N, C-alpha and C positions, 0 to 999 in steps of 0.2 A: 645486289651484293648481300650475302647473309650477315646476320648479326654475330659478333664474336663475343657476346656476353651471355651470362645466364647459362641456360641449358645447352646452348649451341656449342658444338665441339670446337675448342681452340685448335686442335690438330687439323680439323677439316679446314678451318679458316686459314691456317698456315699454308696448306697446300693450294688452296684457292688463290690466295694472294700471290704465291710463287708462280702459279700458272699464268698469271697476268704479266708478271715481270719477264718471264721467258728465260730459257737456258742460257742464251748468248749473253744477256745482260748480267746474269749471275756470274758467269765465268769472268767477266771483266772485274768483278768485285773480289775474286779470289786471288790470293797471293800466288805468284807464278814461280817464285824462286825460294830456295831453301832459307836464305837469310830473312826474307819477309815473313817466314813462318816462326822466326825466333820469338820466344816468349820473354817479355821484359815487364817489369813493374806489376807482377802478379800480386793482387791484394792479399796480404797476410803471409807472403812467402818469407821464411826466415832468412836472415842475411848470410848465415853459414850453415852448411858448406855451400860454395858456389856451384850452381847447377847450370848446365847447358841444356836447354830443352826447347822444343818446337811443337807447334800445334797448328791445325788448319784442316783444309779439305783437299781430298783427292777425288777427281771425277772418275767414276767407274763406268758410266754409260751416258754419252753425250746426247743421244737421241731422246732418252727419257729424262735427262737432267738429274741423274742420280749421282750423289756425292757422299763419300764417307768421311767422317771426322776422326782425326787421330791426335794423339799426344805422345811425343817421343822424347825420351831422356837419354842423353849420351851416358855411357858408363862413367862412373865417378872417377876412375883413373884408367889411363891407357886405353881410351876408346878404340883406337886404331887396331888394337890387338885383341879386343874382346868380340865375342860372337854377337849376332843380332837375334833378339828374342821377341817374337810377336805374341802378345797376350790377348785372349778372347774370353769374354764372359758369355754366359748362356741365357737361360730364361725359358724359351726364346723371348727376347725383348729387353734384357738387362744390359746396362751400360758398363763397358770395361773402364771408362773414365770414372764413373761413379763408384764402382766396386773395386776392380783390380788396381787402378791407379790411386784413387783417393782414400780407399779404405783398407786395402790389403797389402800390396807389394810395391807400390810406387814410393818414390822418395819424399813426396809431399802428401801427408795425410791430413784429412779433415779433423780439426780439433772438435772435441765434444761441444755440442750446442751450436756448431757451425760458426764459431767465432773467428776462424782463420785456419791457418795451416801450421803443421809442425813437421820437423824433419823426422823421417823414419829411418832409424839406424840399422834396420834389418831390410832395407830396400834391395830389390834384386838388381838394381843397376850397379851394385857393387861387383856383380859377376858378369853383366851383359849390358849391351845397348838395348834399351827397353822401349818397345813400341806397343802402345795401347790403341785398339781399333774399336770404334762404336759400330757394331754390325748386328743385324742388317739395317737397311734404310728404315727410318722411323724410330730407331733407337737413339736416345740422347740427342745430339746435334746433327746426326746424319739425316739426309732428306732425299726426296725425289720430287720432281716436278710433275710426275705422272702418277696421280693418286691411285690408279688401278694396280700399280706395282705392289701396294700394301695388301692387296687381296690375293697376290700370287706367290707370297713368300713360302719357300720350302727349302730343303737342305741343298739341292743342286743350285738353286738361285743364289743362296747365301755363299756357297763355295765359289761360284763363278765371280760374283762381285768382289769377294775377298781376294781372289787371285788377281783380278784386274787392279784392285787397289795396290797390291804388293808390287806388281810390275811397274805401275805408274809412280809409286812412292820411291822405288829404287832408281827411277829416272831422275827424280828430284834430289835424291840423296845418293848419288852414284858411288861415293866412296865406300858404301856398304855392300856393293854388288858381289864382291869376292869374299866377304866374311862368311864364316860358318853360320847357317841359319837354322833356328829352331822355332817350333810353335808350342805354346802352352795355353792351358785354359782349364775351366772347371764347369761342372754341372752340365747343362745342355751343350756346352762346348765339347763335351764328350762325343758329340756328333760333328760339330764344326771343325775341330782340330784334325782328327784323322781324315776327314773328307777333303779338307784343304791340302793336307799333306799328300794324299793320293793324287789330287789334281796337279800339284806341283811336280810330283814324281812322274806322272804320265806326260805332262807337257815338256819336261826336261828331255824326254826321248826325242822330241821333234825340234831339233836345233835350228831347222830352217825357218820355222814359223814362230817360235817362242824363245824368249831369252832364258839363259841358264840361271837358275836360282840354286844356291849352294846348300840345299836342304840336307841336314844331318840327322834330324830326329824330332820327336815330339814327346811332351809330357802332359798328362791330364790328371786333374784332381776331382775326386768324388764324381766321376763322369757318368752321365746317362749313356748307355752303350747298347744294350740289348733289352727290349721291352719285357721279354719273358723273365730273364734273370733279375732285372731291376725291380720288377713288380713282385716277384716271389721274395726277393731279398727285403723289400720294404715291409711286407707282411710278416716275414719271419723275424725281422729285427723288432718290429712293434710288439710282437708276442713275447720274444725272449727278453725284452726290456720292460716288461710288465705294463705296457701302454694299452694293449687290448686284452680282453678276457679270453679264456679258453673257448667260450661259446662262439665269440666272434671269429676267432682263429679257425675253429672247425668249420664254421659256415663258409668262410672264404674258400677253404680248401675243397668244400663240397660243390660250390656253385661257380667258381671262377676257373676258367681256362686261360691262363695268361699267354698262351701261344697264339690266341686269336688277336687279330689287329683291333677288332671291335668287341668290346665287352658286352655280355648279355645284360638285360635289365636287372636281373637278380644280382649279378656280380657288381654292377655299378652301385646298386643300393647298399650292399654290404660294405663295399669299399668306401662309400660316403661315411659309414659308421666308423671305419678305421680312421679316416681323416678328421672326423669330428672329435676324436680323442686328443687331437693336437691343438684344439682351439685355445686352450689355456696354457700350453707349453710350446716351446719353440721347436718345430719339427727339424730345423736346421742345426740345432744343438740341444739335444734333449735334456741335458743337465744344466744348461745355462738359465739364468733368470730371464723371464719374458720382458720384452720392452713395453713400457707403459707410457711412452711419450705421447703418442697419438693413436687413438683407436682406429683411424682410417688405414693404418698400416697393418691391420690384422691379416693373417694368412688368408689368401683368397683362392678358392677352387674355381677353375675354369672348365667348362664343358667343351669338348671338341669332338666333332663327328667321327674322326678317325681313331681317337684314342679314349674317348668317353670322359676322361677326367684328368686334369692336370693342375698342378699348382706351380707357381713360379720357382725356378731353380736359382739359388743364390740370393735369397732375399732376406736382408737383415734390417728390420724396421727402424731401429734407433739410428743406425748410421745412415740409412736412407733419408731420414728426416734432416740430418745435419748436412749431407751432401746436397740435397735439393735446396736448402737455404743458401748454400754457397754458390752453386752453379747457376742459380736464377738471378744472381746479382749482375747488373748491367756492366759494372766495371770489371768483373771477372770475365764475362763473355767477351768484352772488348779486348782484354789482354790476351785471351786465348784465340782470338780471331774467329770466334764462334758467332753464329747469327750475323754474318758479315754484311748482309744487305740492309739490316735494320728492321726487317719485317718481323713482327711479333711471332714468336714460336708458340706462345702459350707457355705454360709451366714446363720447364725441363724436368724430366722424371728419371729417377734411377732405374726404374723398370716400367716399360710401356705395356700395360696389361692388354691393350687392344691387339697388339701383335700376338700375344699368347692365345687370344681368343680366336684369331683367324688363321693362324699358322697352319700350313698343311703338313701334318705329320704322316709322311708316306714311307719313311725308312724305319723298318722294324728293328734292324740290327746293323751295326757297323763292324761286326766280328770278321766278315770276309775281308774288309780293308786291313784289319790287323794281320790276318794271315798273309796277305799280299806283301805288306810293307815289312813284316818280319823277315820274309824270304828275301826282300830287297836289301836287307842289312841295315835298315834305319835303327837308330837308338830309340827305344820306347820304354818309358817309365809311366807307371800308374801309381798315384798315391791316394790315400783315403783317410780322412779324419774319422775316428771310430765312434764319435758321438752324434753323427749325422743320421737322422731318421728319414731324410728325403731320398738320398741316394746312398744307402748304407753300405758299409764294408762287406756285409754278408753277400749282398747281390753281386758286388764287384768280385769277390772271391769265387762265386759260382761261375761267372762268365770267363774269368781268367783260367780256371780249371778246365772249362769246356773247350778252350783252345787246344788242349792236349799237347802242350809243349814239354819237351824233356826238361827235367829238373837239373839245375846247375849247383845250387846251394840251398839247404833246407831253411825252413822257418827259423828266424833268429832275431834276438833283440838288437836294436841299434841305440846308440847313446848320444845324448846332447847335454853338455854341462853336468856330467856325472850322473845323469838320470836317464832312465829308459825313455827314449823319444818315441818309440814304437817298435814294430816288427817289420821284417822284410823277407822276401823270398825271391830267388833269382831263377828264371827259366831261360832256356835258349831263346834269346831274342826279346825278352821282356822282364822287367823288374817290377814287382809289386811291393809297395811300402805302406804301412799304416802309420798314422800320427796319433799318439796317445793323448786323449783328452781334447782333441780338436773336432769341431763340427764341420759343416759344409764349406765354410770359408777358412781353410787351413791357415793361410798367411795372416789372417786377422786374429784367429784364436791362438796360434802358436808361431809367432813370427820368427823366432830364433831357429826353431826346428825347420820351418819352411825355407829359410835361407840356406841351411845346411843341405836340404834336399836339392835345391837348384844348383848349388855348388857341386855336389856329388854327381848330379846328372850331367851337367855341362863338362865336367872333368872326366867323364866316363869312368868314374871311380866307384868304390863301394861306400856305403854308409858305415860309420865307425862302429865296430863291434866290441870295442873295449872302452871302459870308463876313462 
């Protein structure tokens, strides 16, 4: 048996030990009923308001022993009347529990320095029953007994597991089967969300073999969508916000063809200079102070054979530190029914960079999915924090315009608390909204504005155009 100390990978040891235990034994440890998933005595949870929440595992592939971890919060009021909203974070490799739930839009947010939890008065469970999923396997507490699964991760794999999770979760929580269902997420979930929506849409056509899921639409924030427009937008944003020089900008335009799946050596070299300019500022929020808590959370560039260069999407180093301190506590894991077998996971991480390094980036663009699902009549909103340099609003505007949708209402201000919250434009089948002064994690940077966004989206209404 390998050593699990020092240089040896704790993640490897985790999967090695699980392979010894076996899938059948693991399933006996897992809660089988909704009530056994109920969370009680969560360390640091405030006494008010009273929250009904559940967490645990849903098996998505019994043969391989794959199980995904979820955290679910009932709507704060009238849950039987509210829609069901699934939230996904991206990366690939970042946790929706560590980011979406504990940092951004969940009702229990990590306090600074990881001292406990505080109630988030702008939580999205005011508007919906809120389901957070750690996906794919290898992210957060989600796992597989078949270690080779981690070398096979790609968009179709992730969508299939997420779909199986959803079907099985609705079996455990059948009261939500008829609720209106929406999907939301940010960053690389710009792939995950529309791909899962497409899979649900297609499977809904085959009523003999698949259960009906009442999908109504999806919303994505600062979403990676199309490699050409996203890369062009990243460079144009860096230049227009004085982050890179005119010389670097000209060189990028001379040697880079972002329509290629694989960048040339010259393009990779000049793009590394672009990313180098972000080493002392936060690429995810270019006007925010940099986090100085721990140097180990500095932005990390990963090389990938299919895309040449990637850095994690949705990575806020200070809050990552606090989240990791909290979710690595044994009493917290016990309360959340995480790590239920008692086998040591190693350190829980808000982003698993090994997934980013091995993920197979084979989908250049998800724009064809938008075209299909717009024609299908799904409600689709895209929002973008306008100080994000990683997936900037410029690139998002490029690809939205490339869809060629008829204009319904022109570019306009929208307001929140008598201030301009951002701008929005409505097309036939899609609404694009910006959030003024927000970075990559809009609900973290602008929680009040983000709550207004989800309220307007779920209500099929317009953002307020009057103060």
